[in-house]
GUDO-986354 format. One record per residue (C-alpha): residue number from 1; residue in three letters; x, y, z. Coordinates in Angstrom, 3 decimals, padded with zeros to 6 digits, always signed. Each point is the difference from the previous one (the first is absolute). Example, Ala and Ser with C-alpha at 12.3 -4.5 7.8 and 13.67 -1.06 7.14 Angstrom:
<rs>
+-----+------+----------+----------+----------+
: pos : code :       xx :       yy :       zz :
+-----+------+----------+----------+----------+
:   1 :  ALA : +012.300 : -004.500 : +007.800 :
:   2 :  SER : +001.370 : +003.440 : -000.660 :
+-----+------+----------+----------+----------+
</rs>
This chain:
<rs>
+-----+------+----------+----------+----------+
: pos : code :       xx :       yy :       zz :
+-----+------+----------+----------+----------+
:   1 :  MET : +009.679 : -037.636 : +015.860 :
:   2 :  GLN : -001.964 : -001.883 : -002.639 :
:   3 :  TYR : -000.647 : +001.390 : -003.668 :
:   4 :  GLU : -002.314 : -000.413 : -002.605 :
:   5 :  MET : +000.365 : +000.615 : -003.860 :
:   6 :  VAL : -002.712 : +002.546 : -001.541 :
:   7 :  ARG : -000.287 : +000.537 : -003.748 :
:   8 :  PHE : -002.488 : +002.612 : -001.321 :
:   9 :  SER : -000.691 : +001.563 : -003.472 :
:  10 :  ARG : +000.909 : +003.477 : -001.301 :
:  11 :  ASN : -003.950 : +000.714 : -000.332 :
:  12 :  GLU : -000.490 : -001.355 : +003.632 :
:  13 :  LEU : +002.790 : +002.450 : +001.408 :
:  14 :  TYR : -001.313 : +002.808 : -002.005 :
:  15 :  ASP : -003.412 : -000.321 : +001.382 :
:  16 :  GLN : +001.383 : -000.237 : +003.412 :
:  17 :  VAL : +002.408 : +002.898 : -000.050 :
:  18 :  TRP : -003.113 : +002.543 : -001.149 :
:  19 :  GLN : -002.292 : -001.793 : +002.570 :
:  20 :  THR : +002.289 : +000.265 : +003.124 :
:  21 :  PRO : +002.819 : +002.470 : +000.842 :
:  22 :  MET : +003.639 : -001.465 : -000.612 :
:  23 :  CYS : +000.668 : +000.085 : +003.593 :
:  24 :  ARG : -002.816 : -002.049 : +001.128 :
:  25 :  LEU : +000.173 : -002.421 : -002.966 :
:  26 :  ALA : +003.736 : -000.825 : +000.548 :
:  27 :  LEU : -001.039 : -001.336 : +003.383 :
:  28 :  ASP : -001.852 : -002.800 : -001.893 :
:  29 :  TYR : +003.167 : -000.922 : -001.875 :
:  30 :  GLY : +002.526 : +000.531 : +002.937 :
:  31 :  LEU : +001.659 : +002.781 : -001.566 :
:  32 :  SER : +000.589 : +003.620 : +000.563 :
:  33 :  ASP : -001.752 : +002.315 : -002.499 :
:  34 :  VAL : +003.404 : +000.837 : -001.370 :
:  35 :  GLY : +000.399 : -003.517 : -001.029 :
:  36 :  LEU : -003.580 : -000.498 : -001.475 :
:  37 :  SER : +000.768 : +003.220 : -001.954 :
:  38 :  LYS : +002.685 : -001.784 : -001.618 :
:  39 :  ILE : -001.911 : -002.940 : -000.978 :
:  40 :  CYS : -002.481 : +002.417 : -001.619 :
:  41 :  ARG : +002.780 : +001.748 : -001.942 :
:  42 :  LYS : +001.413 : -003.138 : -001.002 :
:  43 :  LEU : -003.536 : -001.298 : -001.288 :
:  44 :  LYS : -000.573 : +003.493 : -001.513 :
:  45 :  ILE : -003.126 : +000.536 : +002.336 :
:  46 :  PRO : -000.933 : +003.539 : +000.507 :
:  47 :  THR : -000.658 : +000.761 : +003.597 :
:  48 :  PRO : -002.381 : +003.147 : +001.361 :
:  49 :  PRO : +001.766 : +003.366 : +000.190 :
:  50 :  ARG : +000.912 : +001.879 : +003.037 :
:  51 :  GLY : -003.242 : +001.177 : +001.514 :
:  52 :  TYR : -002.486 : -002.482 : -001.748 :
:  53 :  TRP : -001.175 : -001.520 : +003.343 :
:  54 :  ALA : -000.526 : +003.300 : +001.415 :
:  55 :  ARG : -002.069 : +001.379 : -002.786 :
:  56 :  LEU : -001.807 : -003.397 : -000.171 :
:  57 :  GLN : -000.892 : +000.297 : +003.779 :
:  58 :  SER : -001.352 : +003.720 : -000.518 :
:  59 :  GLY : -002.578 : -001.207 : -002.628 :
:  60 :  TYR : +002.052 : +001.405 : -003.036 :
:  61 :  LYS : -000.273 : -001.727 : -003.435 :
:  62 :  VAL : +003.161 : -001.989 : -000.502 :
:  63 :  GLU : +001.008 : -001.918 : -003.088 :
:  64 :  ARG : +002.001 : -003.557 : -000.378 :
:  65 :  ALA : +003.220 : +000.285 : -002.053 :
:  66 :  PRO : -000.634 : -002.809 : -002.728 :
:  67 :  LEU : +002.308 : -002.959 : -000.071 :
:  68 :  PRO : +002.545 : +000.235 : -002.586 :
:  69 :  GLU : +000.426 : -002.988 : -002.532 :
:  70 :  LEU : +003.116 : -001.909 : +000.487 :
:  71 :  ASP : +002.465 : -001.583 : -002.778 :
:  72 :  SER : -000.711 : -003.653 : -000.889 :
:  73 :  GLU : +002.928 : -001.047 : +001.745 :
:  74 :  ALA : -000.577 : +001.985 : +003.302 :
:  75 :  SER : -001.388 : -001.856 : +003.260 :
:  76 :  THR : -003.599 : +000.184 : +000.653 :
:  77 :  SER : +000.294 : -001.468 : +003.631 :
:  78 :  TYR : +002.171 : +000.260 : +002.923 :
:  79 :  SER : +001.154 : -002.170 : +002.834 :
:  80 :  LEU : +001.285 : +000.539 : +003.680 :
:  81 :  ARG : +001.196 : -001.933 : +002.988 :
:  82 :  ARG : -001.848 : +001.559 : +003.117 :
:  83 :  PRO : -000.502 : -000.658 : +003.523 :
:  84 :  SER : -003.011 : -002.165 : +001.192 :
:  85 :  GLY : -002.521 : +002.507 : +001.485 :
:  86 :  SER : +001.870 : +003.041 : -001.330 :
:  87 :  ARG : -002.366 : +002.667 : +000.532 :
:  88 :  ARG : -000.191 : -000.724 : +003.561 :
:  89 :  ASN : +003.819 : -000.349 : +000.373 :
:  90 :  TYR : +000.867 : +003.183 : -001.784 :
:  91 :  GLU : -002.634 : +002.007 : +001.897 :
:  92 :  LYS : +001.620 : -001.035 : +003.223 :
:  93 :  GLN : +003.457 : +001.053 : -001.633 :
:  94 :  CYS : -001.573 : +003.183 : -001.044 :
:  95 :  ILE : -001.427 : +000.457 : +003.549 :
:  96 :  LYS : +003.512 : -000.575 : +001.457 :
:  97 :  ASP : +001.593 : +002.273 : -002.533 :
:  98 :  TYR : -002.205 : +002.769 : +000.685 :
:  99 :  GLY : +000.538 : -000.373 : +003.762 :
: 100 :  ILE : -003.515 : -000.365 : +000.810 :
: 101 :  THR : -001.162 : -001.772 : +003.435 :
: 102 :  LEU : -003.160 : +000.361 : +001.952 :
: 103 :  SER : +000.412 : +000.066 : +004.071 :
: 104 :  ARG : -003.265 : -001.981 : +000.233 :
: 105 :  LYS : -001.658 : -002.507 : -002.398 :
: 106 :  ILE : -003.401 : +001.163 : -001.022 :
: 107 :  ARG : -003.163 : -002.273 : +000.525 :
: 108 :  ALA : -003.733 : +000.450 : -000.781 :
: 109 :  PRO : -002.128 : -000.614 : +003.042 :
: 110 :  LYS : -002.274 : -003.133 : +000.083 :
: 111 :  LYS : -002.827 : +002.428 : +001.281 :
: 112 :  LEU : -000.508 : +003.773 : +000.515 :
: 113 :  SER : -000.126 : -000.234 : +003.654 :
: 114 :  SER : +001.653 : +003.591 : +000.703 :
: 115 :  PRO : +000.408 : +001.459 : -003.768 :
: 116 :  HIS : +001.824 : +003.025 : -000.848 :
: 117 :  PRO : -001.896 : +003.200 : +000.317 :
: 118 :  LEU : +000.128 : +000.449 : -003.424 :
: 119 :  ILE : -001.550 : -003.405 : -000.565 :
: 120 :  LEU : -002.977 : +000.990 : +002.033 :
: 121 :  THR : -000.483 : +003.134 : -002.015 :
: 122 :  THR : +000.061 : -001.969 : -003.296 :
: 123 :  HIS : -002.312 : -002.757 : +001.293 :
: 124 :  LYS : -002.439 : +002.621 : +000.927 :
: 125 :  ALA : +000.382 : +001.704 : -003.372 :
: 126 :  LEU : -000.599 : -003.378 : -001.685 :
: 127 :  LYS : -002.588 : -001.879 : +002.078 :
: 128 :  ASN : -003.161 : +001.699 : -001.392 :
: 129 :  LYS : +001.254 : +000.476 : -003.437 :
: 130 :  LYS : -001.340 : -001.845 : -003.200 :
: 131 :  PRO : +001.977 : -001.645 : -002.497 :
: 132 :  ASN : +000.895 : +001.926 : -003.191 :
: 133 :  GLU : -000.288 : -001.292 : -003.548 :
: 134 :  TYR : +002.669 : -001.763 : +000.692 :
: 135 :  GLY : -001.103 : -001.904 : +002.782 :
: 136 :  LEU : +002.349 : +001.712 : +002.149 :
: 137 :  LEU : -000.245 : +002.255 : +003.381 :
: 138 :  ARG : +002.046 : +003.318 : -000.147 :
: 139 :  ALA : +000.095 : +002.656 : +002.676 :
: 140 :  PHE : +000.057 : +003.871 : -001.330 :
: 141 :  ASP : +000.851 : +001.064 : +003.462 :
: 142 :  LYS : +003.412 : +001.447 : +000.166 :
: 143 :  ARG : +000.454 : -001.352 : +003.667 :
: 144 :  ALA : -000.300 : -003.806 : -001.386 :
: 145 :  PHE : +002.199 : -001.966 : -001.639 :
: 146 :  ASN : +000.483 : -000.496 : -003.683 :
: 147 :  ILE : -001.897 : -003.540 : -000.425 :
: 148 :  ARG : -001.961 : -001.357 : -002.709 :
: 149 :  VAL : -001.378 : -003.404 : +000.977 :
: 150 :  SER : -003.450 : -001.852 : -000.034 :
: 151 :  PRO : -001.824 : -000.412 : +003.106 :
: 152 :  ALA : +001.262 : -003.761 : +000.223 :
: 153 :  MET : +003.464 : +001.359 : +000.145 :
: 154 :  LEU : -000.340 : +002.889 : +002.163 :
: 155 :  ASN : +000.847 : -001.753 : +003.234 :
: 156 :  ARG : +003.050 : -001.482 : -001.377 :
: 157 :  ALA : +001.314 : +002.997 : -001.990 :
: 158 :  LEU : -000.336 : +002.114 : +003.410 :
: 159 :  ARG : +002.199 : -002.569 : +002.092 :
: 160 :  ILE : +002.796 : +000.059 : -002.956 :
: 161 :  ILE : -000.248 : +003.685 : +000.298 :
: 162 :  ASP : -000.187 : -000.047 : +003.834 :
: 163 :  GLY : +003.118 : -002.036 : +000.067 :
: 164 :  LEU : +001.899 : +002.173 : -002.604 :
: 165 :  LEU : -000.616 : +003.412 : +001.742 :
: 166 :  ARG : +001.089 : -001.382 : +003.370 :
: 167 :  GLY : +003.019 : -001.820 : -001.553 :
: 168 :  LEU : +000.923 : +003.272 : -001.813 :
: 169 :  GLU : -000.241 : +002.025 : +003.348 :
: 170 :  ALA : +002.032 : -002.768 : +001.853 :
: 171 :  ASN : +003.003 : +000.259 : -002.414 :
: 172 :  GLY : +000.134 : +003.784 : +000.509 :
: 173 :  TYR : -001.907 : +000.874 : -003.225 :
: 174 :  PRO : -003.137 : +002.260 : +001.436 :
: 175 :  ILE : -003.510 : -000.001 : -001.627 :
: 176 :  LYS : -001.195 : +003.719 : -000.576 :
: 177 :  VAL : -003.385 : +001.425 : -001.161 :
: 178 :  ASP : -000.067 : +003.368 : -002.054 :
: 179 :  LEU : -003.460 : +001.093 : -000.877 :
: 180 :  ASP : +001.248 : +002.367 : -002.438 :
: 181 :  ARG : +001.596 : -002.606 : -001.648 :
: 182 :  ASN : -001.357 : -002.818 : -002.503 :
: 183 :  PRO : +000.411 : -002.546 : +001.042 :
: 184 :  SER : +000.137 : +000.945 : +003.625 :
: 185 :  ILE : +001.273 : -002.870 : +001.460 :
: 186 :  TYR : +003.882 : -000.667 : -000.386 :
: 187 :  ALA : +002.951 : -001.763 : +001.647 :
: 188 :  GLU : +002.922 : +002.270 : +000.263 :
: 189 :  ILE : +003.268 : -002.279 : -001.036 :
: 190 :  GLU : +003.198 : +001.702 : +000.312 :
: 191 :  GLU : -001.454 : +003.291 : -000.457 :
: 192 :  GLU : -002.064 : -001.119 : -003.038 :
: 193 :  GLN : -003.985 : +000.087 : -000.211 :
: 194 :  ILE : -000.828 : -003.637 : -000.985 :
: 195 :  ASP : -003.659 : -000.444 : -001.027 :
: 196 :  PHE : -001.450 : -003.615 : -000.102 :
: 197 :  SER : -003.324 : -001.930 : -000.256 :
: 198 :  ILE : -001.653 : -003.137 : +000.077 :
: 199 :  LYS : -002.073 : -001.115 : -003.092 :
: 200 :  GLU : -002.017 : -003.131 : -000.931 :
: 201 :  LYS : +000.229 : -001.272 : -003.503 :
: 202 :  THR : -003.278 : -000.314 : -001.943 :
: 203 :  ARG : -000.823 : -002.520 : -002.964 :
: 204 :  ARG : -002.131 : +001.454 : -003.031 :
: 205 :  VAL : -002.947 : -001.956 : -001.484 :
: 206 :  ALA : -002.303 : +000.969 : -002.588 :
: 207 :  HIS : -002.868 : +001.467 : +001.311 :
: 208 :  VAL : -003.527 : -001.746 : -000.239 :
: 209 :  VAL : -002.783 : +002.292 : -000.625 :
: 210 :  THR : -002.873 : -000.555 : +002.559 :
: 211 :  GLU : -003.889 : +000.247 : -000.642 :
: 212 :  LYS : +000.020 : +003.294 : +001.769 :
: 213 :  GLU : +003.023 : +001.395 : -002.016 :
: 214 :  PHE : -001.980 : -001.131 : -003.357 :
: 215 :  ARG : -003.501 : +001.646 : +000.955 :
: 216 :  GLU : +002.055 : +003.393 : +000.797 :
: 217 :  GLN : +001.604 : -000.254 : -003.169 :
: 218 :  GLU : -003.080 : -000.550 : -001.803 :
: 219 :  LYS : -001.644 : +002.941 : +002.063 :
: 220 :  HIS : +003.167 : +002.274 : -000.542 :
: 221 :  SER : +001.785 : -000.553 : -002.957 :
: 222 :  TRP : +002.835 : +001.829 : +000.713 :
: 223 :  MET : +000.775 : -002.095 : +002.900 :
: 224 :  ARG : +002.691 : -002.710 : -000.552 :
: 225 :  PRO : +000.918 : -002.654 : +002.744 :
: 226 :  LEU : +003.079 : -000.713 : +000.909 :
: 227 :  ARG : +002.616 : -001.847 : -001.865 :
: 228 :  TRP : +001.968 : -001.581 : +002.816 :
: 229 :  ASP : -000.486 : -001.454 : +003.453 :
: 230 :  TYR : +002.884 : -000.107 : +002.267 :
: 231 :  ILE : +000.413 : -002.591 : +002.470 :
: 232 :  PRO : +002.436 : +000.308 : +003.211 :
: 233 :  THR : +002.817 : -003.040 : -000.078 :
: 234 :  GLY : +000.920 : +000.009 : +003.488 :
: 235 :  LYS : +003.537 : +000.655 : -001.125 :
: 236 :  LEU : +001.437 : +002.949 : +002.052 :
: 237 :  SER : +003.208 : +002.165 : -001.157 :
: 238 :  LEU : +001.822 : +002.763 : +002.028 :
: 239 :  HIS : +001.143 : +002.810 : -002.307 :
: 240 :  ASN : +002.879 : +002.356 : +000.518 :
: 241 :  ASP : -001.752 : +003.076 : -001.435 :
: 242 :  VAL : +003.093 : +002.563 : -000.049 :
: 243 :  TRP : +000.498 : +001.612 : -003.157 :
: 244 :  GLY : +003.607 : -000.590 : -001.381 :
: 245 :  ALA : +002.638 : -002.244 : +001.411 :
: 246 :  THR : +000.156 : -001.529 : -003.474 :
: 247 :  GLY : +000.840 : -003.677 : -000.062 :
: 248 :  CYS : -001.053 : -000.853 : +003.564 :
: 249 :  ARG : -002.742 : -002.304 : +000.619 :
: 250 :  LYS : -003.216 : +001.371 : +001.256 :
: 251 :  LYS : -002.358 : -002.740 : +000.034 :
: 252 :  TRP : -000.298 : -002.957 : +002.080 :
: 253 :  SER : -003.127 : -002.690 : -000.506 :
: 254 :  ASP : -001.213 : -003.236 : +000.991 :
: 255 :  THR : +001.173 : -002.957 : -001.424 :
: 256 :  SER : -000.500 : -003.499 : -000.250 :
: 257 :  SER : +002.904 : -000.670 : +002.107 :
: 258 :  LYS : +000.108 : +002.869 : +002.446 :
: 259 :  SER : -002.464 : +002.182 : +001.737 :
: 260 :  LEU : -000.003 : +003.776 : +000.060 :
: 261 :  GLU : +000.490 : -000.191 : +003.900 :
: 262 :  ASP : +003.455 : -001.795 : -000.729 :
: 263 :  MET : +000.991 : +002.668 : -001.958 :
: 264 :  LEU : -000.033 : +003.161 : +002.069 :
: 265 :  ASN : +003.807 : +000.130 : +001.065 :
: 266 :  ASP : +000.749 : -000.157 : -003.660 :
: 267 :  PHE : -002.562 : +002.676 : -000.700 :
: 268 :  VAL : +001.634 : +002.445 : +002.599 :
: 269 :  ILE : +003.618 : -001.081 : -001.086 :
: 270 :  GLY : -001.213 : +000.959 : -003.676 :
: 271 :  ALA : -001.408 : +003.456 : +001.495 :
: 272 :  ILE : +003.114 : +000.745 : +001.516 :
: 273 :  ARG : +001.849 : -000.728 : -003.315 :
: 274 :  ALA : -002.445 : +002.297 : -001.956 :
: 275 :  ALA : +000.648 : +002.724 : +002.725 :
: 276 :  ARG : +003.649 : -000.179 : -000.666 :
: 277 :  VAL : -000.280 : -000.197 : -003.855 :
: 278 :  LEU : -002.553 : +003.108 : +000.525 :
: 279 :  LYS : +002.926 : +001.952 : +001.701 :
: 280 :  GLN : +002.358 : -000.970 : -002.698 :
: 281 :  GLU : -002.296 : +001.388 : -002.689 :
: 282 :  GLN : -000.827 : +003.145 : +001.919 :
: 283 :  LEU : +003.408 : +000.550 : +000.579 :
: 284 :  LYS : +000.803 : -000.546 : -003.717 :
: 285 :  ARG : -002.609 : +002.332 : -000.854 :
: 286 :  GLU : +001.156 : +002.745 : +002.136 :
: 287 :  ASN : +003.584 : -000.362 : -001.496 :
: 288 :  GLU : -001.785 : +000.155 : -003.207 :
: 289 :  ARG : -001.975 : +003.189 : +001.029 :
: 290 :  LYS : +003.571 : +001.585 : +001.377 :
: 291 :  ARG : +001.632 : -000.751 : -003.357 :
: 292 :  TRP : -002.986 : +001.517 : -001.951 :
: 293 :  GLU : +000.226 : +003.097 : +002.038 :
: 294 :  GLU : +003.652 : +000.145 : -000.535 :
: 295 :  GLU : -000.423 : -000.382 : -003.557 :
: 296 :  CYS : -002.723 : +002.707 : +000.030 :
: 297 :  ARG : +002.460 : +002.317 : +001.979 :
: 298 :  MET : +002.476 : -000.607 : -002.417 :
: 299 :  ARG : -002.111 : +000.711 : -002.806 :
: 300 :  GLU : -001.158 : +002.984 : +001.453 :
: 301 :  GLU : +003.505 : +001.346 : +000.668 :
: 302 :  GLU : +000.820 : -000.633 : -003.477 :
: 303 :  ARG : -003.093 : +001.952 : -001.160 :
: 304 :  GLN : +000.619 : +002.688 : +002.223 :
: 305 :  ARG : +003.714 : +000.177 : -001.478 :
: 306 :  ILE : -001.172 : -000.149 : -003.455 :
: 307 :  GLU : -002.539 : +002.985 : +000.649 :
: 308 :  VAL : +002.644 : +001.931 : +001.648 :
: 309 :  GLU : +002.426 : -000.363 : -002.925 :
: 310 :  ARG : -002.845 : +000.922 : -002.436 :
: 311 :  GLN : -000.660 : +003.205 : +001.938 :
: 312 :  ARG : +003.929 : +000.889 : +000.019 :
: 313 :  LEU : +000.125 : -000.661 : -003.722 :
: 314 :  ARG : -003.237 : +002.184 : -000.377 :
: 315 :  GLU : +001.536 : +002.702 : +002.127 :
: 316 :  LEU : +003.521 : -000.135 : -002.018 :
: 317 :  GLU : -001.721 : +000.450 : -003.148 :
: 318 :  ASN : -002.480 : +002.810 : +001.194 :
: 319 :  GLN : +003.091 : +001.827 : +001.370 :
: 320 :  ALA : +002.060 : -000.338 : -003.256 :
: 321 :  GLN : -003.163 : +001.263 : -001.782 :
: 322 :  PHE : -000.029 : +003.102 : +002.243 :
: 323 :  TRP : +003.438 : +000.492 : -000.100 :
: 324 :  ALA : +000.094 : +000.053 : -003.771 :
: 325 :  ARG : -003.095 : +002.496 : +000.051 :
: 326 :  SER : +002.158 : +002.399 : +002.221 :
: 327 :  GLU : +003.034 : -000.049 : -002.079 :
: 328 :  GLN : -002.226 : +000.509 : -003.093 :
: 329 :  LEU : -001.360 : +002.937 : +001.780 :
: 330 :  ARG : +003.226 : +001.214 : +000.958 :
: 331 :  ALA : +001.466 : -000.279 : -003.702 :
: 332 :  TYR : -002.980 : +001.899 : -001.211 :
: 333 :  ILE : +000.331 : +002.703 : +002.730 :
: 334 :  ARG : +003.647 : +000.396 : -001.193 :
: 335 :  ALA : -001.018 : +000.188 : -003.582 :
: 336 :  VAL : -002.631 : +002.988 : +000.740 :
: 337 :  GLU : +002.563 : +001.886 : +001.996 :
: 338 :  THR : +002.497 : -000.614 : -002.779 :
: 339 :  ALA : -002.448 : +001.197 : -002.674 :
: 340 :  ALA : -000.953 : +002.902 : +002.397 :
: 341 :  SER : +003.638 : +001.211 : -000.023 :
: 342 :  LYS : +000.484 : +000.217 : -003.706 :
: 343 :  GLN : -002.782 : +002.827 : -000.406 :
: 344 :  PRO : -000.531 : +003.180 : +002.077 :
: 345 :  LEU : -002.740 : +000.007 : +002.521 :
: 346 :  LEU : -001.589 : +002.857 : +001.795 :
: 347 :  ASN : +000.389 : +000.024 : +003.852 :
: 348 :  GLU : -003.591 : -001.296 : +000.644 :
: 349 :  LEU : +000.692 : -002.801 : -002.256 :
: 350 :  GLN : +002.919 : -000.969 : +001.662 :
: 351 :  GLU : -001.744 : +000.068 : +003.468 :
: 352 :  GLU : -002.610 : -002.134 : -001.502 :
: 353 :  LEU : +002.460 : -002.679 : -001.516 :
: 354 :  ALA : +001.797 : +000.008 : +003.487 :
: 355 :  LYS : -002.989 : -000.640 : +001.867 :
: 356 :  TRP : -000.831 : -002.969 : -002.621 :
: 357 :  VAL : +003.533 : -001.262 : +000.192 :
: 358 :  LEU : -000.480 : -000.287 : +003.632 :
: 359 :  TRP : -003.383 : -001.521 : +000.051 :
: 360 :  ALA : +000.885 : -002.392 : -002.731 :
: 361 :  SER : +003.325 : -001.175 : +001.636 :
: 362 :  ALA : -001.864 : -000.525 : +003.546 :
: 363 :  TYR : -002.406 : -002.186 : -001.741 :
: 364 :  ALA : +002.968 : -001.969 : -001.705 :
: 365 :  ASP : +001.636 : -000.377 : +003.490 :
: 366 :  ARG : -003.515 : -001.210 : +001.363 :
: 367 :  LEU : -000.072 : -002.862 : -002.737 :
: 368 :  ASP : +003.462 : -000.753 : +000.790 :
: 369 :  PRO : +000.358 : -003.047 : +002.338 :
: 370 :  LEU : +003.777 : +000.680 : +000.433 :
: 371 :  GLN : -001.060 : +003.193 : +001.702 :
: 372 :  GLY : -001.239 : -001.857 : +003.206 :
: 373 :  GLY : +003.310 : -001.815 : +000.375 :
: 374 :  LEU : +001.231 : -003.226 : -001.631 :
: 375 :  PRO : -002.185 : -002.969 : -000.441 :
: 376 :  ILE : +001.663 : -002.281 : +001.964 :
: 377 :  GLU : -000.283 : +002.261 : +003.173 :
: 378 :  LYS : -003.555 : -001.002 : -000.089 :
: 379 :  PRO : -000.591 : -003.764 : -000.577 :
: 380 :  MET : -003.353 : -001.307 : -000.998 :
: 381 :  LYS : -001.678 : -002.076 : +002.611 :
: 382 :  GLY : -002.431 : -002.505 : -000.086 :
: 383 :  LYS : -003.539 : -000.219 : +001.379 :
: 384 :  ASN : +000.975 : -001.415 : +003.039 :
: 385 :  GLY : +003.318 : +001.977 : +000.176 :
+-----+------+----------+----------+----------+
</rs>
């Protein structure tokens, strides 16, 4: 294997790691993402935190960590020895490591002689459409494939998708349509629903105001002409539109040396890898959910235990107060009887005193919690007990 020396500056690598996921950028240098992370730490280059690319893909505003200054003696560049054509070699190794193989090669047909039924539906939905403000055709019919290309590229895009759909089905990955879903067409790969689309890149140029627009603006002061015009470039790209699968490649585009038609196998392999990563992420989320539920259960049990203990303490204090009141009443009753014994009473008064003592004693007994048995004979129970 031939090798080449690559040298890059600290600033260059800083820009790259914030523009491309580490696992993909590492391929350019013939490294693993762990190896590239070590270089970043050595050069004191901050890297995107966990969840950064998912938030960026979802449209959230994300901020780049600033590049810290180095000591005057610290190195501002790095050199490494990598295999020639490292990205391709490393991709092959990744494919081998992941155990991904295709039983049949995928090729786009040169002509749409017998297109896939979904291709016929898509062509029907697009053939009478007019390009939008970006110069691209787009079908809003849920039975049509997610495609955004210019009229000039429509036939080519349909051929690519036709080959892709047939190739997926030939390798055991069915294409399914669910009209209650958006997008409705997807490939089922290892029990995961993988969305994909094909798009044409456009080029933005400054809009030149026409005479008609100028007159309209003079007539209606509130009208403003377009600021930009968009010109289709003829460059197509296949997109793996799945949400999640962080770190997986999700876009394959025409290049100067290779057309999209020659990338269909790589695209499907990337989709399979994304499906596996999705499954791992789902398993991780499920484990996190179970751990969270277990933590909630334990917190609830602890809350109930504390509440039961509070109830027992309140009951104990109440019992002690009632017992003290009953003892105080009994002491008072005895004091009344003692006072009565020291003075002569008429028979009527003695009968009234006896009734009062009986009533007061009964009330003291009712207050006394020990009259119903020992407290340990009736332990407190929780809400669920």
